[in-house]
C-alpha positions in Angstrom: 10.9 -16.9 -1.1 13.7 -17.1 1.6 13.8 -13.3 1.7 10.0 -13.3 2.3 10.5 -15.8 5.2 13.3 -13.7 6.7 11.2 -10.5 6.7 8.4 -12.5 8.4 10.7 -13.9 11.1 12.6 -10.7 11.9 9.8 -9.2 14.1 9.6 -12.4 16.0 13.3 -12.4 16.6 12.8 -8.9 18.0 10.1 -10.2 20.3 7.4 -8.1 18.6 5.8 -10.5 16.2 4.3 -13.9 16.0 3.5 -16.6 13.5 -0.2 -15.6 13.6 0.6 -13.0 11.0 2.4 -15.4 8.7 -0.5 -16.2 6.4 -1.2 -12.5 5.8 2.5 -11.9 5.1 2.7 -14.8 2.5 -0.5 -13.5 0.9 1.0 -10.1 0.5 4.1 -11.7 -1.1 1.9 -13.7 -3.5 3.1 -17.1 -2.4 0.9 -20.1 -3.0 1.1 -23.8 -3.8 4.4 -25.5 -3.2 6.2 -22.2 -2.6 3.8 -21.3 0.2 4.1 -24.7 1.8 7.9 -24.5 1.7 7.8 -21.0 3.2 5.6 -22.1 6.1 7.7 -25.2 6.7 10.8 -22.9 6.9 9.2 -20.4 9.3 7.6 -22.9 11.6 10.8 -25.0 11.6 13.0 -22.1 12.5 10.7 -21.2 15.4 10.6 -24.8 16.6 14.4 -25.2 16.6 15.3 -21.6 17.4 17.4 -22.1 20.6 19.7 -24.5 18.8 19.9 -22.4 15.6 20.7 -19.2 17.6 23.4 -21.0 19.6 25.0 -22.2 16.4 24.7 -18.7 14.8 26.5 -17.2 17.8 29.5 -19.5 17.2 29.6 -18.7 13.5 29.4 -14.9 13.7 32.4 -12.8 14.7 30.0 -10.2 16.0 26.2 -10.2 16.2 24.1 -8.5 13.5 22.7 -5.1 14.4 19.1 -4.8 15.3 18.3 -3.2 11.9 19.6 -6.4 10.3 17.5 -9.0 12.1 16.2 -10.0 8.7 19.8 -11.0 7.8 20.0 -12.9 11.1 16.8 -14.7 10.1 18.4 -15.7 6.8 21.3 -17.3 8.6 18.9 -19.3 10.8 16.9 -20.3 7.7 20.1 -21.6 6.1 21.1 -23.5 9.2 17.6 -25.0 9.5 17.7 -26.3 5.9 21.2 -27.8 6.3 20.2 -29.5 9.6 16.6 -30.5 9.2 15.4 -30.3 5.6 16.1 -32.4 2.5 17.2 -29.3 0.5 20.4 -30.0 -1.5 23.2 -28.3 0.5 24.4 -26.2 -2.4 20.9 -24.8 -2.7 20.5 -24.2 1.0 23.7 -22.2 1.0 23.5 -20.5 -2.3 19.8 -19.6 -2.4 19.9 -18.4 1.3 23.0 -16.2 0.9 21.6 -14.8 -2.4 18.3 -13.9 -0.7 20.1 -11.1 1.1 19.9 -9.2 -2.2 16.1 -9.5 -2.1 16.3 -7.7 1.2 18.3 -4.9 -0.3 21.4 -6.0 1.7 23.8 -7.5 -0.9 26.7 -6.9 1.5 25.4 -9.8 3.6 25.7 -12.4 0.9 29.4 -12.9 1.6 28.8 -13.1 5.4 26.0 -15.7 5.0 27.9 -17.7 2.5 31.0 -17.9 4.8 29.0 -18.8 7.9 27.0 -21.6 6.2 30.1 -23.1 4.5 31.9 -23.1 7.8 29.0 -24.9 9.4 29.1 -27.5 6.7 32.8 -28.1 7.4 32.6 -28.2 11.2 29.0 -29.3 11.7 29.7 -32.2 14.1 32.0 -30.2 16.4 29.7 -27.2 16.4 26.6 -29.2 17.2 28.3 -31.1 20.0 29.4 -27.8 21.5 26.0 -26.2 21.6 24.2 -29.3 22.7 26.0 -29.4 26.0 23.4 -26.9 27.1 20.1 -28.8 27.9 18.0 -25.8 26.8 19.7 -25.9 23.4 19.5 -29.7 23.1 15.8 -29.7 24.1 15.0 -26.5 22.1 13.3 -24.7 25.0 14.1 -21.7 27.2 15.9 -22.6 30.4 13.2 -21.0 32.6 10.5 -23.1 31.0 12.5 -26.4 31.5 13.2 -25.4 35.1 9.4 -24.9 35.8 8.7 -28.3 34.2 11.4 -30.2 36.1 9.7 -29.0 39.3 6.1 -29.6 38.2 6.6 -32.8 36.2 9.9 -34.4 37.5 9.2 -37.7 35.7 7.8 -36.2 32.5 9.5 -32.9 31.7 11.9 -34.2 29.1 9.2 -36.2 27.3 7.0 -33.0 27.5 9.7 -31.0 25.7 10.4 -33.7 23.1 6.6 -33.8 22.3 6.6 -30.0 21.8 9.4 -30.4 19.3 7.4 -32.5 17.0 4.5 -31.1 14.8 1.2 -32.2 16.2 -1.1 -34.6 14.2 -4.1 -33.4 12.3 -7.1 -34.4 14.3 -10.7 -34.1 13.2 -14.1 -33.9 15.0 -17.0 -35.5 13.2 -20.3 -33.5 13.3 -22.7 -35.9 15.0 -25.6 -33.9 13.5 -24.5 -35.1 10.1 -23.3 -38.7 10.8 -21.3 -40.8 13.1 -17.5 -41.4 13.3 -17.5 -44.8 11.5 -19.5 -43.4 8.6 -17.1 -40.5 8.2 -14.1 -42.8 8.5 -15.5 -44.7 5.5 -15.8 -41.4 3.6 -12.1 -40.6 4.3 -11.1 -44.1 3.0 -13.1 -43.5 -0.2 -11.2 -40.3 -0.6 -7.9 -42.0 -0.2 -7.2 -40.6 3.2 -6.1 -42.8 6.1 -7.2 -42.1 9.7 -7.8 -43.8 13.0 -10.2 -43.1 15.9 -8.9 -41.1 18.8 -8.8 -43.2 22.0 -10.6 -40.7 24.3 -12.7 -38.3 22.2 -15.8 -40.1 20.9 -16.1 -38.0 17.7 -12.4 -37.8 17.0 -10.3 -39.1 14.1 -6.5 -38.6 13.6 -5.3 -38.5 10.0 -2.2 -40.5 9.2 -0.9 -37.5 7.2 -2.1 -33.8 7.4 -3.9 -32.5 4.4 -5.6 -29.3 3.1 -9.1 -29.1 4.6 -10.4 -28.7 1.1 -9.5 -32.4 0.6 -11.8 -33.5 3.5 -15.1 -34.9 2.3 -18.0 -32.6 3.3 -15.8 -30.0 5.1 -17.4 -27.1 3.4 -20.9 -28.5 4.3 -20.0 -28.8 7.9 -19.5 -32.6 8.2 -16.2 -32.3 10.0 -13.9 -29.8 11.7 -10.3 -29.7 12.7 -9.8 -29.9 16.4 -7.3 -31.6 18.7 -8.5 -34.5 20.8 -7.7 -32.8 24.1 -9.9 -29.8 23.1 -12.7 -32.2 22.2 -12.9 -33.4 25.7 -14.6 -30.2 26.9 -17.9 -31.4 25.5 -17.4 -34.9 27.0 -16.9 -33.3 30.5 -20.0 -31.1 30.2 -22.2 -34.0 29.0 -23.5 -35.0 32.5 -24.8 -31.5 32.9 -26.2 -30.9 29.4 -27.2 -34.2 27.8 -30.5 -34.5 29.7 -31.3 -30.8 29.8 -32.6 -29.6 26.4 -32.7 -25.9 26.1 -30.1 -25.4 28.9 -28.5 -21.9 28.9 -24.8 -22.2 28.3 -22.1 -19.5 28.3 -18.8 -20.0 26.4 -17.0 -17.1 28.1 -13.8 -17.0 25.9 -15.0 -18.7 22.8 -12.6 -17.8 19.9 -11.7 -19.5 17.6 -15.0 -21.4 18.1 -14.1 -25.1 18.1 -15.5 -25.8 21.5 -18.5 -23.6 20.9 -19.4 -25.5 17.8 -18.8 -28.9 19.4 -21.2 -28.1 22.3 -23.9 -27.0 19.8 -23.3 -30.2 17.7 -23.6 -32.4 20.7 -26.4 -30.8 22.8 -29.7 -29.0 22.2 -28.8 -25.8 24.1 -29.1 -22.1 24.0 -25.5 -20.9 23.9 -24.0 -17.4 24.3 -20.4 -17.1 23.0 -18.3 -14.2 24.1 -14.8 -13.0 23.1 -13.1 -9.8 24.0 -11.5 -9.6 20.5 -14.0 -8.6 17.9 -11.8 -9.8 15.1 -11.4 -13.3 16.7 -15.1 -13.4 17.3 -15.5 -13.2 13.6 -13.8 -16.6 13.3 -16.4 -18.0 15.7 -19.3 -16.7 13.6 -17.6 -18.1 10.4 -17.3 -21.5 12.0 -20.9 -21.5 13.1 -22.0 -20.4 9.7 -20.1 -23.3 8.0 -21.6 -25.8 10.4 -25.1 -24.4 10.2 -25.3 -23.7 13.9 -26.9 -20.9 15.9 -25.6 -19.1 18.9 -25.8 -15.6 20.4 -22.3 -14.0 20.0 -21.0 -10.8 21.5 -17.7 -9.0 21.6 -17.4 -8.6 25.3 -14.9 -9.0 28.2 -16.0 -11.9 30.3 -14.2 -10.5 33.3 -17.0 -7.8 33.5 -20.8 -8.0 33.5 -21.8 -5.1 31.2 -22.8 -7.6 28.5 -25.0 -9.8 30.8 -28.8 -9.5 31.1 -28.8 -11.0 34.6 -30.3 -14.4 33.6 -28.2 -17.1 35.1 -26.6 -19.9 33.0 -27.0 -23.6 33.7 -23.4 -24.2 32.5 -20.3 -22.2 31.8 -17.3 -23.1 29.8 -14.3 -21.0 30.7 -11.5 -21.8 28.3 -9.3 -19.2 29.8 -6.5 -17.2 28.1 -3.3 -18.9 29.1 0.4 -19.4 28.3 -0.3 -21.9 25.6 2.5 -24.1 26.9 0.5 -27.2 26.1 0.2 -26.4 22.4 3.8 -25.3 21.7 4.1 -27.9 18.9 1.4 -26.0 17.0 2.6 -22.6 18.0 6.4 -22.9 18.3 6.8 -19.1 18.5 5.5 -19.4 22.1 9.0 -20.5 23.1 10.4 -17.2 21.9 7.7 -14.9 23.0 6.6 -16.1 26.4 8.3 -14.8 29.5 8.1 -15.9 33.2 6.2 -12.8 34.2 3.5 -13.7 31.6 2.5 -16.7 33.7 1.8 -14.5 36.8 -0.1 -11.9 34.7 -2.2 -14.6 33.0 -2.9 -16.3 36.3 -4.3 -13.0 37.7 -6.5 -12.6 34.6 -7.7 -16.2 34.9 -8.7 -15.5 38.6 -10.8 -12.5 37.5 -12.5 -14.5 34.8 -13.3 -17.3 37.2 -14.8 -15.0 39.7 -16.9 -13.2 37.1 -18.1 -16.3 35.3 -19.1 -17.9 38.6 -21.4 -15.0 39.3 -23.3 -15.7 36.1 -23.8 -19.4 37.0 -27.1 -20.7 38.4 -27.1 -22.6 41.7 -26.6 -26.3 40.8 -24.9 -25.3 37.6 -21.5 -26.5 36.3 -18.5 -24.5 35.4 -15.8 -26.2 33.3 -12.4 -24.5 33.7 -10.0 -25.3 30.9 -6.6 -24.1 29.7 -4.1 -25.4 27.0 -1.3 -24.9 29.6 0.9 -27.3 31.5 1.8 -24.7 34.2 0.4 -25.6 37.7 0.1 -21.8 38.5 -2.5 -21.5 35.7 -4.2 -24.9 36.4 -4.2 -26.9 39.7 -3.0 -23.9 41.8 -5.5 -21.6 40.1 -8.4 -23.9 40.9 -7.2 -24.5 44.5 -7.1 -20.7 45.1 -10.6 -20.3 43.6 -12.1 -23.0 45.9 -10.4 -21.4 48.9 -12.2 -18.1 48.3 -15.5 -19.4 46.9 -17.6 -21.0 49.7 -20.4 -22.3 47.3 -18.0 -24.0 44.9 -17.4 -27.7 45.0 -15.1 -29.7 42.7 -16.3 -32.7 40.9 -13.9 -35.6 40.4 -13.1 -36.3 36.8 -13.0 -40.0 36.4 -11.3 -40.6 33.1 -8.8 -42.9 31.3 -6.9 -39.9 30.0 -4.4 -37.6 31.7 -3.6 -37.6 35.3 -5.0 -36.2 38.5 -3.6 -32.7 39.2 -4.9 -31.1 42.3 -8.6 -30.7 41.8 -8.5 -31.2 38.1 -7.1 -33.3 35.3 -3.9 -32.6 33.4 -3.0 -33.9 30.0 0.6 -33.5 28.8 1.3 -33.3 25.1 2.0 -36.7 23.5 4.1 -37.0 20.3 1.6 -39.0 18.4 -1.5 -38.0 20.4 -3.3 -35.1 22.0 -2.1 -31.6 23.0 -1.4 -30.5 26.6 -4.6 -29.4 28.4 -6.1 -29.0 31.8 -9.7 -29.3 33.0 -11.5 -28.8 36.3 -15.2 -29.3 36.7 -16.8 -27.1 39.4 -20.4 -27.3 40.7 -22.2 -24.4 42.3 -24.0 -25.4 45.5 -27.8 -24.9 45.6 -29.0 -22.1 47.8 
């Protein structure tokens, strides 16, 4: 099992893979049940604590492993993670991890791994104190990311990083077409599952402990979906434009994986078109709609162009733009390894193109809701300010809300340890001609 995890993590250490392929990798290896859960905990845990594990590994190794042996490097990180953060018996963490090198066809590494892990056991306090002098190691984030956050959020950057280092809660969205939140809460209690209402999203429930979706009452029949509270607020913000307009034409410009698409269709009687540039990801949107019994027009298309559009304007547009994902690192910890500063500039340029293109499809008097799961001002408040400066017929609507904080012409949520993910929203109104 540890060898399977090491082979899954090696491409990520090389900057060429991500955790999005983990499930397929575990399927190929035939892991299920408790073994699968343990493997996922190892892989996600290593990614979450990678800066600290790598700093410790550097002290333990006389010389770094060669690139062709990144799977052995991954095994060392896996062993350190078990000793530091898991309740695996130390002898098993050392012995099973070192022995897993044979499963990779690299028996020579068994002795190296055993020696490194045993040295860590002997000198653990001194080694940890040494690496934790570096704030980027102690806070488990790249230095460039922490530097950006210190500037953007001088009072919150440390809490932001600490929230990213904790797994996010499992939050549900109740399908109002099948029942209200209180009724579903009672169904959860009958099933032996404890949950509490989310403070801001009116259909949200946060489970006390995560569970397999198959344990959720009525999940297969569409009674409930898994969706973070911050993501659920998109429908709340579009409600003033859609609640009193049955049949309104709505565009979800970057719709995958489909959570917001489905929420809009659950909440409002609308005609919705859902786009995504990735046909495979669009398949997830269609699967979500099928499970929930909802109808929409879906198309694999690039929303930064208009070759998909029939020229009929939309009454509302949701642009949940591709972004750095820095607000959801706790759910996708590999972002800390894979994201680079240049990515923010490139994503901001893409977001600007998407905003301009989506605005062109919006009817006069219509509303565009711009959203990202980022905490970077360049993608959020600065992006909206630049759009308003170049778009004479755009006006920003103030978001009066108990959540988040004002951020330029939008509203920024930072991730909270026991609450929502990090998200940004700005609501823009197109002036009537």
